C-alpha positions in Angstrom: -11.1 14.6 38.9 -11.4 18.4 39.0 -14.7 19.1 37.2 -14.0 22.8 37.1 -10.7 22.3 35.3 -12.4 19.7 32.9 -15.3 22.1 32.2 -12.9 25.0 31.5 -11.0 22.8 29.0 -14.2 21.6 27.3 -15.4 25.2 27.0 -12.0 26.3 25.5 -11.9 23.4 23.0 -15.5 23.9 21.9 -14.8 27.6 21.3 -11.7 26.8 19.3 -13.8 24.6 17.0 -16.5 27.3 16.7 -19.2 24.9 18.0 -22.2 25.7 20.2 -23.1 23.6 23.2 -26.1 22.4 21.2 -24.0 21.2 18.2 -21.8 19.1 20.5 -24.9 17.8 22.4 -26.6 16.9 19.1 -23.5 15.0 18.0 -23.4 13.1 21.3 -27.2 12.6 21.5 -27.4 14.3 24.9 -28.9 17.6 26.0 -27.1 20.9 25.6 -27.9 21.5 29.3 -25.5 18.6 30.1 -22.7 20.4 28.1 -23.5 23.6 30.0 -23.3 21.7 33.3 -19.9 20.3 32.4 -18.5 23.7 31.3 -19.7 25.3 34.6 -17.8 22.6 36.5 -21.0 21.3 38.1 -20.4 17.8 36.9 -18.0 15.7 34.7 -18.7 13.7 31.6 -19.8 10.1 32.2 -17.1 7.5 31.4 -19.3 6.1 28.6 -19.3 9.6 26.8 -15.5 10.2 27.0 -14.5 8.4 23.8 -17.1 10.4 21.7 -16.3 13.7 23.4 -12.6 13.2 22.8 -13.2 12.6 19.1 -15.4 15.6 18.7 -12.9 17.9 20.6 -9.9 16.2 19.0 -8.2 15.6 22.4 -7.1 12.4 24.2 -9.3 11.0 27.0 -6.3 11.5 29.3 -6.3 15.2 28.3 -10.0 15.5 29.2 -9.6 13.8 32.5 -6.6 15.9 33.5 -8.4 19.1 32.4 -5.3 20.5 30.6 -3.4 20.3 27.3 0.3 19.9 27.8 2.1 21.4 24.9 5.5 20.1 23.9 8.6 22.3 24.0 9.4 23.4 20.4 12.3 21.2 19.3 12.3 22.1 15.6 11.7 18.5 14.5 15.3 17.5 14.5 15.3 14.0 13.0 18.3 13.0 15.2 15.8 13.0 18.1 13.5 10.5 16.3 11.9 8.1 18.6 10.5 4.7 17.5 7.4 3.0 18.9 6.4 -0.5 18.0 3.2 -2.2 19.0 3.9 -5.6 20.5 0.4 -6.8 19.4 0.3 -5.9 15.7 3.9 -4.7 15.0 2.6 -1.3 14.0 5.5 1.3 13.7 5.1 4.9 14.8 7.7 7.7 15.2 7.9 11.1 16.9 10.6 13.8 17.0 9.4 15.2 20.4 7.4 14.0 23.4 4.3 12.1 22.4 1.6 9.9 24.0 1.2 7.1 21.5 -1.0 4.1 21.9 -1.9 1.1 19.7 -4.2 -1.9 20.3 -5.5 -0.1 23.4 -2.1 0.1 25.1 0.2 3.0 25.7 3.5 2.6 24.0 6.9 3.7 25.3 9.7 4.7 22.9 12.2 2.0 22.1 15.8 2.3 23.5 18.3 1.7 20.8 21.3 -0.6 21.5 24.6 -0.5 19.6 24.6 -3.4 17.1 26.6 -6.5 18.0 27.1 -10.2 17.1 24.1 -11.5 15.1 22.6 -8.0 15.0 25.0 -6.4 12.6 24.2 -5.1 9.2 26.6 -5.5 6.3 26.9 -2.2 4.4 28.6 -2.2 1.0 29.2 0.9 -1.0 28.0 0.6 -4.7 28.7 3.8 -6.6 26.7 6.6 -4.8 24.5 4.1 -2.9 24.9 1.8 0.0 23.7 -1.8 -0.3 22.5 -3.2 3.1 22.1 -6.9 3.9 22.1 -9.1 7.0 22.4 -12.7 7.8 19.8 -12.3 10.5 17.1 -14.9 10.3 13.9 -13.7 8.6 11.2 -16.2 9.9 7.7 -15.2 11.0 8.6 -15.5 14.7 11.9 -13.7 14.4 12.9 -11.1 11.8 14.0 -7.5 11.2 10.8 -5.6 10.6 12.1 -2.2 9.6 15.3 -0.2 9.0 15.7 3.6 9.2 18.5 5.7 7.9 18.4 8.9 10.0 20.2 12.2 9.6 19.5 15.6 11.2 17.2 16.6 8.4 15.6 13.4 7.2 14.7 9.8 7.8 14.2 7.0 5.3 12.2 4.1 6.7 12.1 0.8 4.9 9.7 -2.0 5.9 11.0 -5.6 5.9 8.9 -8.8 5.8 9.5 -12.3 7.2 10.7 -14.8 4.7 12.1 -12.2 2.5 15.8 -11.5 2.1 16.9 -8.7 4.4 18.4 -6.3 1.9 17.9 -2.8 0.5 19.7 0.0 -1.2 19.6 3.8 -0.5 21.5 6.8 -1.6 24.2 7.7 0.9 23.7 11.3 1.9 26.4 11.8 4.5 26.9 10.5 8.0 23.9 9.3 10.0 22.6 6.3 11.9 21.0 3.1 10.6 18.4 1.8 13.0 16.8 -1.6 12.7 14.3 -3.4 14.7 14.5 -7.2 15.6 11.0 -8.5 16.5 12.6 -10.5 19.4 15.5 -8.5 20.6 14.5 -4.9 20.0 16.0 -1.8 18.4 19.6 -1.6 17.3 21.7 1.1 15.6 24.9 1.3 13.5 26.7 4.6 12.7 27.3 5.2 9.0 
């Protein structure tokens, strides 16, 4: 760990939040001399204080330990670059249109790689007036089901949560060409082009 780099970052983030060393120290129940020592690079925060410090400064613990903030390249939020993250423990769904460090249940998540739909992982899409009616014969049991579907175009994404023991079906208004993503709890992320 580079204490000088970490101290510089703590100083920068503290100034951005218009906080004094004493205000941070009071929130953490430590002395302001400790904060001063960190900012001068004469020591690093103890591991037991990192969680609280990261919450106060609104930065990840990894960010503190690296001593730098890595900004993403501006990508304009193009929804076609949407990445899906699903927690294996709690089935929580998160998305990002750019690079992100996402964690859930204490573990870092990697973006899912979408496979082209095939065999049992194919959605039936039927036009009904100006809408599309989507169904599937995929089993919907607690141990194996489709947990979400997402219709993605360049400027928007519609995400629909699905639940085990329900029929896998939903309707949405067709708004041009796009991709329909769906996540099988056992086999991963799939897509179909619409």
